[in-house]
C-alpha positions in Angstrom: -4.0 6.3 -3.6 -4.6 9.2 -1.3 -1.9 11.9 -1.5 0.3 13.5 1.1 1.1 12.2 4.6 -0.7 8.9 5.4 -0.7 8.7 9.1 -3.1 7.7 11.9 -5.1 10.9 11.3 -5.9 9.7 7.8 -6.2 6.0 8.5 -10.0 5.9 8.0 -9.6 7.6 4.6 -6.9 5.0 3.6 -9.0 2.2 4.9 -12.0 3.2 2.9 -9.8 3.5 -0.2 -8.5 0.0 0.5 -12.0 -1.4 0.9 -13.0 0.1 -2.5 -9.9 -1.6 -4.1 -10.7 -4.9 -2.4 -14.2 -4.9 -3.9 -13.0 -4.6 -7.5 -12.1 -7.5 -9.7 -9.1 -5.9 -11.5 -5.5 -6.1 -10.4 -4.6 -3.4 -7.8 -1.9 -1.1 -9.1 -1.4 1.8 -6.8 0.4 5.0 -7.9 2.2 6.1 -4.7 4.0 9.1 -6.3 1.9 11.6 -4.3 2.5 9.9 -1.0 5.0 11.9 1.0 5.3 9.8 4.1 3.5 6.8 5.8 3.3 5.7 9.4 2.7 2.2 10.9 -1.1 2.6 10.6 -0.9 3.1 6.9 1.6 0.2 6.5 -0.8 -2.1 8.4 -3.7 -1.1 6.0 -1.5 -1.8 3.0 -0.5 -5.2 4.3 -4.1 -6.1 5.0 -5.1 -5.0 1.5 -2.2 -7.0 0.0 -3.4 -10.1 1.9 -7.0 -9.8 0.7 -5.9 -9.2 -2.9 -3.5 -12.1 -2.8 -6.2 -14.4 -1.5 -8.4 -13.4 -4.4 -5.6 -14.3 -6.7 -5.2 -10.8 -8.1 -2.0 -8.8 -8.6 -1.1 -6.1 -6.1 1.5 -3.5 -7.1 2.9 -0.3 -5.5 4.3 2.0 -8.1 6.4 5.1 -7.8 7.3 4.7 -4.2 9.5 7.4 -2.8 12.8 5.9 -1.9 12.3 6.7 1.8 9.0 4.9 1.9 10.5 1.9 0.1 13.4 1.8 2.5 11.0 2.1 5.5 8.9 -0.9 4.3 12.1 -2.9 3.9 13.5 -1.7 7.3 10.5 -2.8 9.2 10.5 -6.2 7.4 7.4 -5.5 5.3 9.2 -5.2 2.0 8.9 -9.0 1.7 5.3 -9.0 2.8 4.5 -6.6 0.0 6.7 -8.3 -2.6 4.9 -10.2 -5.2 3.7 -6.7 -5.4 6.3 -5.0 -7.5 7.6 -2.1 -5.6 8.8 0.3 -8.2 10.5 3.5 -7.3 
């Protein structure tokens, strides 16, 4: 998972990372410990990746989310969209 602030200025980088993950056959387990903050563009990419992985019948997990990011995903109603993926803080 790219590190730092994942916002619109880095959306292309995150999208390319997501495409690489979608092309694998292994479960997708992302270590988010180096992610400091995300904006709505990053959230949209993660949700799209989750949907693709889910349709393929593979596991999708976000690990080591900062509490503020986990809270933000839940606040905007996307915690449920990403559950099934185990959000571990």
